[in-house]
C-alpha positions as CSV (number, residue, x, y, z in Angstrom):
1,M,150.4,122.2,123.0
2,T,148.4,119.0,124.4
3,E,148.2,116.0,122.1
4,L,146.4,112.7,122.8
5,T,149.0,109.9,123.7
6,T,149.0,106.8,121.3
7,K,150.7,104.5,123.7
8,P,149.2,103.9,127.4
9,G,151.5,104.4,130.1
10,P,151.9,105.9,133.5
11,C,151.6,109.9,134.3
12,Q,155.1,111.1,134.5
13,V,154.6,113.5,137.3
14,R,156.8,112.7,140.0
15,I,157.5,109.2,138.3
16,N,161.1,108.9,140.0
17,T,159.9,109.6,143.4
18,E,158.3,107.8,146.3
19,S,154.8,109.3,145.4
20,P,154.3,109.1,141.7
21,C,151.0,110.0,140.0
22,P,148.9,106.9,140.1
23,R,147.0,107.8,137.0
24,T,147.3,106.5,133.5
25,A,148.9,109.3,130.9
26,E,146.2,110.4,128.4
27,V,147.8,113.4,126.9
28,E,151.4,114.6,126.1
29,I,152.8,117.9,126.4
30,L,156.2,118.7,124.8
31,G,156.8,114.8,124.5
32,V,156.1,114.2,128.1
33,A,153.0,111.9,129.2
34,F,150.5,113.2,131.4
35,C,147.0,112.2,133.1
36,R,144.4,114.7,132.4
37,A,144.6,116.3,135.9
38,C,148.4,116.8,135.7
39,A,148.1,118.0,132.0
40,R,145.6,120.7,133.4
41,E,148.1,121.9,136.0
42,Q,151.0,121.8,133.6
43,E,149.0,124.1,131.1
44,A,148.3,126.4,133.9
45,Y,152.0,126.6,134.9
46,F,152.9,127.4,131.0
47,A,150.0,129.9,130.9
48,I,151.4,131.7,133.9
49,G,154.9,131.5,132.8
50,K,153.8,133.1,129.4
51,L,151.9,135.9,131.3
52,A,154.9,136.6,133.7
53,Q,157.3,136.9,130.6
54,E,154.9,139.3,128.8
55,E,154.6,141.4,132.0
56,E,158.4,141.3,132.7
57,L,159.0,142.4,129.0
58,R,156.7,145.5,129.7
59,G,157.8,146.2,133.3
60,L,154.5,146.1,134.5
61,R,152.8,144.5,137.6
62,S,149.8,142.5,136.4
63,K,146.6,141.9,138.5
64,A,145.5,139.2,135.9
65,L,148.7,137.3,136.8
66,A,148.1,137.7,140.6
67,E,144.6,136.4,140.0
68,A,145.7,133.4,138.0
69,L,148.2,132.4,140.7
70,K,145.5,132.6,143.2
71,R,143.1,130.7,141.1
72,M,145.8,128.0,140.5
73,R,146.7,127.8,144.3
74,R,143.0,127.3,145.2
75,D,142.4,124.6,142.5
76,R,145.6,122.6,143.8
77,A,144.5,122.9,147.5
78,G,141.2,121.3,146.2
79,S,142.6,119.0,143.7
80,S,145.1,117.3,146.1
81,E,142.4,116.2,148.6
82,G,141.2,113.6,146.0
83,I,144.6,112.2,144.8
84,A,145.7,109.0,146.3
85,A,149.3,109.1,147.2
């Protein structure tokens, strides 16, 4: 799903807002350029979405999904401290 970008440019996260990601894009996911940190976060969202869809199809509640969400929230809280706005 992740590919290295061939052309340098800005990370596309929040690109049209007052607080865009200040880092340079290094990878591309589904045609959108991301820096490594934002790409990891995006891939986590995709993984959680996939788990949620699978669990929804089975009609089960997932302990693994809940744990993944907790990890993602914890990681996001820790990573936002080092990001310049």
